[in-house]
N, C-alpha and C positions, 0 to 999 in steps of 0.2 A: 124326809128320812133318808139317811145316807145308806146306800146299798153296800153289800160286802165288797163288791168289785170297786166301787168308788173309794171305800176305805183303804183297800189294798193299794190302789194307785196313789192315794194321798200319803200312805206310809212309805211307799217307794220313793216318792218325790222328796219327802222329808229326809229319808236316809241319804239320798244323793246330795242334798244340800249340806248335810253334816259332813259328808266325805269331801265335798268341795272345800269346806273351811279347813279341814285337817290338811289337805294336800296343798292348799295355798300357803298355809303356815309353814309346811315342810319346804316348799319352794323358796320362801323367803329365808329360811334358816340355811338352806343349801347355798343360796346366792351370797349370803354373808360369809359362809365358810370359804367359798371360792375366792371372794375378795381378799380375805386374809392370806390365803395361799399365794395369790397373785402378788401381793405386796412383799411377801417373804422371798419369793423366787425372782422377783423383778420382771415377771411376765404379765402382760396384759391378758386377762382371761375374759373373753366375751361369752358370757353365760347365756343360757336360754332366757328369753324375756317373758315367756309365758308357760303356764302349766295348763295343759289342754285337757278338757273333760267333756263328756257327754252328760254331765251332771256329776261325774266322778272320774278319777283315774284309778287304775288298779295297781298300785305299788304300796298300799297301806296295809301292814300286817294286822293292825287293829280292826280294820274293816272286815278282814276275813273271819276273825274271831267273833265279831258282832253279828255277822250274817249267817254263820254256819248253822244256827239253830232256827233260822227263819225259812230256809229253803230245803227242799228234799234233795238228798245227796244224789249226784249223778254217778255213772260208772267211773271207777278209778281210771286215771290216765293210762295205766299199764294194760287195762282191759279194753281200751279203745284203739281200733285200727286207724292209723293215720291215712286219710283219704287223698293226701296230696303227694306230689312228686318231689324229687330232690331239687333243691334250689340251683339255679344257674351259677356258674363260676363268676366270682367277682366279690367286691367288698363295698360296704357303705362309704360314701364320700362324706368327709367332715367339712361341711360348708356352713357359713354364717354371713349374714349381711346386717348392716347397721340400720337400714331403713327399707321400707316397702319399695319395691321397684315401681318405676313410673308406669302408668297405665298405657300400654301400647297396642292392646288388642282392638279389633274392630267390634265395637259394641253392638253393631247391627247384624253381625254375622253369627252363624251357628258354630259352636265348638263342641267337640266330644273328647272325652278322656278315656283311654284304654289302660287298664291295669292288667298286665300280663303276669298272673300269679302262678305259684306252684300248684294251685288248686283249680286253675282254669282262668280264662279271660273274663274280666268284668268290664263291660262297656257302659259308659255313663254319658248321657246327654246333659250338657252343661247349660245353666240358665244365665247366659251371658248378659243379656240386657238387664235382668233383675239383680244380678250380683257381679258387676264388672270388676270390682277390686279383687274379689275372691277368685274369679276365673282367671284374671290376669296374673295373679300370684301363682296359681297352679300351672299356668302356661310357662311362667318364668322358671319355677322350681323344677318342673318336669324337664324343661329344656336343658337345665344344668345337671340332670341326672340325680337330683337330690333324693328322690324316692326309690331309686334303683337299689335292689338287694336289701331293702328294709323289711322288717317283720311287722305284720299286723299283730299288735301286742295284747289286745284285749277283746274278749267276747263276753257279752252279758246274756243270760238266759232266764232271768227272773226280774220282773218289774218293767225293764226295758229290754229290747232285743236288738242289739247292735254289734257290729264288728268295728273296732277302732284301729286306725292305721295312721301312717304319716309321721311317726317319730323315729328318726334315724338311730336314736340311742336304744330304742326298744324298752325303755323304762317307764314311759308315760310322762316324762318331764322335758323332752327335747323339743326344739323348735328352730326356726330359721334365723333367729336373732331379731326379727321385727314382728310387728303385729299389723293386722288389717282391720278395717272397720266392719261392724256387723252390717248385714244387708238382708233385704228381702224377708224380714221377720213377719210381714203380713201376707206372705205367700198364700194364695187361695187354697193350696193343698193342705195347709195346717188348720184343722178344724177341731174345736173342743180340746185344745192342748194335746193333740195327737199328731205325731210324725208318722205318716203312713209308710207301709212297707215299700221299699224301693227308693226312699229318700236318701240323698247324700248331703250331709250337713257338717258344718265346722264345729269342732270341739273348742271349748274355751275354759276360762277359770271360774266362770259363773259371774264375772264382771263384764261390763260392756266393752266391746272393741278389744278383746284380748285373744282373738283367733290368730293362729300362726300357720302351722303346716299340718297339724293333726286334724283328722276328720273321721266321721263315722258313717257306716252304711247300715241302714235299717232293713232287717230281713223279716220283721213282723211289726205290725202297728205298735207304736210305743208312746206311752203317755209322758210328755215332757213339756215344760213351759216353752213358749215360742221365743227362745233366747239364743238359738243356735242357727246361724245362717244356712238356709237350705239352698244349695247351689247346683244340684244335679239330680238326675233320676237314673236308676240302674235299669239296664235292658232286661228283657225276659230271660235271656240266656244267662246273663250275669246273676239274676236272682237264683237260678238253679245252683250256681256256684256257691252263693251265700248260704243257701239252705243246706248244702252238703257240708260246709264248714260248721254251721250251727248244729247239725245233727251229731257231729263228733263231740260236742260239748266243750266245757272248759275245765281247767286243771284243779280247781279248788273243790268242786262239788257243791259249792254254795251259790252258784249262779252268776259269778263275776270273777273272771280270772283270765289267764292266758289261754288261747284256744288250744285244744288237743291237736287239732289239725295244724301242721306246720305251714302257716300262710306267709309266704314271702313274695313281695312285689319284685319280680325279676326286672321288669321295665315298666315305667309309666310314660305315656305319650299323650300329649294334647294336640289335637288336630283341628284346623279350621275347615269347615265344610265348604 
């Protein structure tokens, strides 16, 4: 007999899959539109190669209307105090590459990533040996300043519990121009289709090997299929920052939207221990 909790998780997963399909279709349509514009202007437009999801992205108006009746409304954004500080001066760099950078990290060494955000520092121990392509990509992108001044554009508070970051456009459809392979999908921390609190994993389109730069940080155990590369673990202090962000809620009241907290990555740094 299926329990109420199991049914709830199944419904959540089904909803995420439907949203993946909508957003993948939207991405293809946008790419076709950009191609036409490029041909008219005579400019080569290098579009985003991937649409990154944790099961879904949050730029779909239809999803908001479909989920509004499924979740209890949260406090309105105007009633929520922003717990974060003003962003550091600077602007997002518009960077893109045609292919994944060569793997140059030391696979036998320990690496950590520090996200200095407006809400506090989030330190992440990276799983170098288990996910070398992913860690190498983040080392490369962080070194180029790719994540600096970018907003974490999505917070989910119903079904799954994640903060999603890594899109310079802030729209949920941006990426570095290349994709990286899925890795570490049999990580021992993933049990019974649950990504435990503290996990840092790659977002993707729902298709294999479509990760780019977008990633999500799990602040509460979340039911998801093991399709998203787990490549890091948030420190205890970093978890406090995530909980603070989550406590402020998201802006739709439906459990999936932009965080009410203004979460900006002032600086991302990857360091070899």
